[in-house]
C-alpha positions as CSV (number, residue, x, y, z in Angstrom):
1,M,8.7,-27.0,19.0
2,V,9.6,-27.6,15.2
3,E,13.0,-28.8,15.9
4,D,14.4,-29.3,12.1
5,P,13.1,-26.1,10.4
6,R,12.3,-28.1,7.1
7,R,9.2,-29.7,9.2
8,A,7.7,-26.1,9.4
9,I,8.8,-24.5,6.4
10,L,5.8,-27.8,5.2
11,D,3.5,-25.1,6.3
12,V,4.3,-22.3,5.0
13,G,5.2,-23.1,1.3
14,F,9.2,-22.2,1.6
15,C,10.6,-23.5,-1.0
16,I,13.8,-25.1,0.0
17,G,16.9,-24.4,-2.5
18,P,16.4,-23.8,-5.7
19,P,14.0,-26.0,-8.1
20,A,15.4,-27.7,-10.7
21,G,16.0,-26.0,-13.9
22,A,16.6,-22.6,-11.9
23,A,19.1,-20.7,-11.3
24,A,21.7,-21.6,-8.9
25,T,22.4,-18.3,-7.9
26,T,20.4,-19.0,-5.0
27,G,22.5,-21.8,-2.6
28,A,20.7,-24.4,-0.3
29,A,19.7,-24.7,2.9
30,R,22.6,-25.8,5.1
31,L,20.9,-27.6,8.8
32,V,23.2,-27.4,11.1
33,D,23.3,-29.7,14.3
34,G,25.6,-31.0,16.5
35,G,28.2,-30.4,14.3
36,C,26.8,-31.9,11.7
37,S,25.1,-30.7,8.4
38,A,23.1,-31.9,5.1
39,V,22.4,-30.3,2.5
40,A,18.2,-30.0,2.2
41,T,16.8,-31.7,-1.4
42,Q,16.5,-28.8,-3.9
43,T,12.0,-29.3,-3.7
44,T,9.0,-26.8,-4.1
45,L,6.9,-27.7,-0.9
46,R,3.5,-26.3,-1.1
47,H,1.8,-23.1,-0.2
48,N,-0.2,-22.4,3.5
49,E,-4.0,-20.7,2.6
50,G,-2.2,-18.3,5.3
51,M,0.5,-16.9,2.8
52,A,-0.6,-13.8,0.7
53,K,0.6,-14.8,-2.7
54,T,-0.2,-11.3,-3.5
55,D,2.5,-10.2,-1.2
56,Q,4.7,-11.9,-3.7
57,R,3.3,-11.1,-7.4
58,Q,3.3,-7.3,-6.0
59,S,7.1,-7.4,-5.7
60,P,9.6,-7.7,-8.8
61,Q,12.4,-7.6,-6.4
62,I,13.5,-9.6,-3.3
63,A,15.7,-9.2,-0.4
64,H,18.2,-11.0,1.4
65,M,17.7,-11.4,4.5
66,S,19.8,-12.4,8.1
67,I,17.7,-13.6,10.9
68,T,19.9,-13.8,13.8
69,L,18.7,-14.8,17.2
70,D,20.1,-12.2,20.1
71,D,21.9,-13.2,23.4
72,V,22.6,-17.5,22.7
73,A,24.9,-19.9,22.2
74,P,25.8,-21.1,19.7
75,E,24.5,-20.1,17.2
76,V,20.9,-19.4,16.0
77,S,20.8,-18.1,12.7
78,R,18.6,-18.2,9.0
79,I,18.9,-16.2,5.3
80,V,16.0,-16.4,3.3
81,A,15.3,-14.9,0.4
82,V,11.2,-12.6,0.2
83,P,10.0,-10.3,-1.9
84,L,10.4,-6.7,-1.1
85,G,6.0,-6.1,-1.0
86,I,5.6,-9.3,1.4
87,R,2.8,-8.3,4.2
88,L,4.4,-7.7,7.6
89,D,2.6,-10.2,9.5
90,T,3.2,-12.8,6.6
91,L,7.0,-12.3,7.1
92,H,6.1,-12.6,10.9
93,L,5.4,-16.7,9.7
94,V,8.3,-17.0,6.7
95,I,10.1,-16.2,10.4
96,Q,8.1,-18.4,12.3
97,A,9.1,-21.2,9.5
98,A,12.4,-20.7,9.5
99,M,13.4,-20.8,12.9
100,G,11.6,-23.6,14.1
101,W,8.9,-21.6,16.4
102,S,5.8,-22.7,16.6
103,N,3.6,-19.3,16.4
104,S,1.8,-19.9,20.1
105,H,3.1,-16.2,21.3
106,L,2.3,-12.2,20.5
107,W,5.6,-10.6,18.5
108,L,6.5,-7.2,16.4
109,F,8.5,-5.6,14.5
110,Q,10.5,-3.0,16.1
111,A,12.7,-0.2,15.2
112,R,13.7,3.6,16.0
113,G,10.9,4.0,18.0
114,C,8.4,2.2,15.5
115,S,6.7,-1.1,16.2
116,W,4.7,-2.7,14.0
117,G,2.5,-5.8,15.1
118,V,-1.5,-7.5,15.8
119,R,-3.2,-4.4,16.0
120,D,-5.9,-4.3,19.0
121,P,-9.0,-1.7,18.0
122,D,-9.1,-0.8,22.1
123,F,-5.3,-0.5,23.0
124,D,-3.0,2.4,21.9
125,G,0.0,0.1,20.0
126,P,1.8,-1.3,17.5
127,S,0.9,-0.7,13.2
128,D,-1.0,-3.0,12.3
129,A,1.4,-5.5,10.3
130,A,-0.8,-6.7,8.0
131,R,-1.2,-3.2,6.4
132,T,2.6,-2.9,6.0
133,T,4.7,-4.0,3.0
134,L,8.2,-4.9,3.9
135,I,9.7,-2.1,1.9
136,D,7.2,0.4,2.8
137,M,8.6,-0.4,6.7
138,I,12.4,0.0,5.6
139,A,11.4,3.4,3.7
140,D,9.7,4.6,6.6
141,I,12.2,3.8,9.5
142,G,15.5,4.7,6.8
143,A,17.4,1.6,7.8
144,N,18.1,-1.8,6.5
145,R,18.4,-3.5,10.7
146,F,15.7,-4.5,12.5
147,E,14.6,-6.5,15.4
148,Y,12.3,-9.3,15.7
149,V,10.6,-9.6,18.9
150,Y,8.7,-13.8,19.7
151,D,7.0,-14.0,23.0
152,F,7.1,-11.7,25.3
153,G,7.3,-13.2,28.4
154,D,10.7,-15.2,27.0
155,H,11.4,-12.1,24.9
156,W,13.3,-14.0,22.1
157,S,15.2,-11.1,20.1
158,H,16.2,-11.5,16.4
159,T,18.3,-9.3,14.5
160,I,17.2,-8.9,11.1
161,K,19.5,-7.3,8.3
162,M,18.5,-6.7,4.8
163,V,21.7,-8.6,3.3
164,K,21.0,-7.9,-0.8
165,P,18.3,-7.0,-2.7
166,M,18.0,-7.9,-6.1
167,P,15.7,-9.1,-8.7
168,T,13.7,-12.2,-8.4
169,V,14.5,-15.3,-10.5
170,P,12.1,-16.5,-12.6
171,G,10.9,-19.9,-11.5
172,V,11.9,-19.5,-8.0
173,A,9.1,-19.3,-6.1
174,Y,8.9,-17.7,-2.7
175,P,9.9,-17.2,0.1
176,L,13.2,-18.9,0.0
177,L,15.1,-20.5,3.0
178,I,18.9,-20.5,1.5
179,D,20.8,-21.1,4.8
180,A,19.9,-22.6,8.8
181,V,22.1,-22.5,11.2
182,G,21.7,-24.4,14.8
183,R,18.4,-25.6,16.2
184,C,15.5,-23.2,18.0
185,P,15.5,-22.7,21.8
186,L,13.1,-24.5,23.3
187,E,9.6,-22.9,23.6
188,D,8.8,-21.4,27.2
189,S,12.4,-22.0,28.1
190,G,13.0,-19.1,30.1
191,G,14.5,-16.8,27.2
192,P,17.7,-16.7,25.9
193,P,19.0,-16.5,30.4
194,G,16.9,-19.9,31.1
195,Y,17.5,-21.5,27.8
196,M,21.6,-21.1,28.8
197,D,20.8,-22.2,32.1
198,L,18.9,-25.5,30.9
199,L,22.2,-25.5,28.1
200,E,24.3,-26.0,30.8
201,A,22.2,-28.3,33.2
202,L,22.3,-30.9,30.8
203,H,26.3,-30.5,30.2
204,D,26.6,-31.5,33.9
205,P,25.4,-34.2,35.5
206,S,25.9,-33.0,38.8
207,H,23.4,-29.2,38.5
208,P,20.0,-29.2,40.1
209,R,17.6,-29.0,37.2
210,H,20.0,-31.3,34.8
211,A,16.7,-34.2,35.0
212,E,14.4,-31.3,34.3
213,A,16.9,-30.1,30.8
214,L,16.1,-34.2,30.0
215,D,13.0,-34.2,30.5
216,W,11.7,-30.2,29.2
217,P,8.8,-30.8,26.9
218,G,9.1,-31.3,23.6
219,G,12.1,-33.7,23.5
220,P,15.7,-33.5,25.0
221,I,17.7,-30.6,24.6
222,S,20.0,-30.4,20.9
223,I,23.3,-29.6,22.0
224,Q,24.6,-27.8,19.2
225,R,28.3,-27.1,17.6
226,R,28.6,-24.2,14.7
227,S,29.8,-25.5,11.6
228,T,32.2,-23.9,9.2
229,D,31.0,-25.6,6.1
230,R,28.1,-23.1,4.9
231,A,26.3,-23.2,1.7
């Protein structure tokens, strides 16, 4: 698991904060860990070959999106700016990088009885995310709020809200990580109930799972406190 969202961003082509000389309306990424915050440097990072650059060229508008991991505490949330024309399979990669997941499980988007994900021609399942753009999905469901589910076993549910559509800013590379609060839970930790139990075990040396929490694969569990100092 990638604990620091900035490390995952290297693999998906994020820009953290506005590049030098660009309009400063986008803000900067603020990473919160253990009550301490650090503002990321304003750096444009490389594109991964998996990013669909055509998605970004086709859309003259972007949207600020809030991504909140459901049923966990402390809060784990992100705000990203993405082109409205981004394909949903690319948006999946953006969410993975922003949250800090490892992209090692199945996933889907769903809203109002509809779903989009990896299409399997042998089974009736979700619509093909590779053939659907964000703006098309929003038009289909008639809402600016939807769900992203990662890992059908642990069932990490994320509530995604379209916060603010706006024109693209000249000189700014998208997708853009604007704000980050809290570290992503550990992969394969049992979903929200299992992860919360691990956090409790880490706090309590007498807990029967205390040693397990300390030695959990992927490194020690980070205890987080929400910061009121937001970007």
